[in-house]
N, C-alpha and C positions, 0 to 999 in steps of 0.2 A: 733228316727228318727234321719238324719245327714242330713243338707241339701246339696247340692250342691253351687259352687260358682255361678251357674246362676238360682239359686232361690233365691239366694240374689240380684244378678243383675236385677232378674224381679221384687221383692218386691221395689228395691230401683227407678227403674223407674216410678212406678205405686205413689212411693212419690216424685218422681222428686229429687231425691237426686244423686247427683256428688260422688263417691265413689273414693276412693285409691284402691290398689290391696291389700295393709298392712288393712285399713279398712274393706272391703269385707270377707277377711279372717277373720280378729275379730267378726263380725259380725255373721260371717258362726258359727262360734264357741257359740257365745251367743245365737242367735238363736234357733239352735239346742239343747243347754242345757234346754230354755225354754221349747221347746216343747219334751225335754223329763219328767221334772217335770208337764207336763199337761197332757202326756201319764200316770203318773204313779196315778197323782188326777183321771182321767177316769178309772182309775183300782176298787176303794174304792166304796164299797155297800151304794150309798145316798138313795135306795130307803125306806126306813123307814123317812127320814128325811124330814119334811114339806119344802117347796120352802121359805117359808117365814122365818123359823127358826134366832133366831137370839142367841148369845152367853150371853148374859146378857138382861135385862129384858128394856124394852122400854117403856115408857108413853109420852102422849103431856104436852110439858107446855105452860101452855095458862095462860093469864093476863085475867082479868075482865076487859071488856068493859064500860069506864065510859067516860061519854060525857063531854067533855072539851072544853074550847076557842080554839078556831085556829088561826093561825096569820092573820091579817088583810091583804084583798086582795091587798091593795095598795103594801103591804110589799111583797108578792109573786109574785104579778106581776115586779117588779121594775126592774130586771135583766132580765125579758121576749125580746127577740128582738122584737116579734109582739107579740101585742095582739088587739082583738077587741071586745068592749063592758065588758070588764071585764074578759074575758076568756081568754086565751093562743091560738093564729093564729097561723095554721101549715100547709104547702103546701099539697096539696090534692097527696094519697099515691100511691089510684090504677087509678086516670085520672084526666081528666080536671074537672073544677069547674066551675059555670055560670060565674067567670068575667075572664076565659079562663085560668088559671091557670095549670100547669101540674107537 
C-alpha cells in the first residue's frame, strides 16, 4: 500500500505537525513501508495461536509479605506542603469541600 502526500498531510494535521515537502516525502516512503510490513503480517495464519501466547515462559516473581516497621509519621509528613491531624491534606478533586476549597 502506497500512501499519497495527501494522506501524510492528513495524518500530520491530526498530529498537529508542520512538515516540509522533504519531510512529507520521506514520511510517505517510511509510512508506506510500515503498512507493507503490516500487510505481510496480516497474511500469516495465526488461527492456531492463542491471543496470549508468549515466546518464553513467564511467571510472576513475588516476594513474601513481611510486617516491618514503617517510617515515623513525622518523617513522612516532614516535607508535606499541607497536613492536618497527622495526614496529608490535598485540595478537593471533584468539587468544593465544606470549607469552600475548589
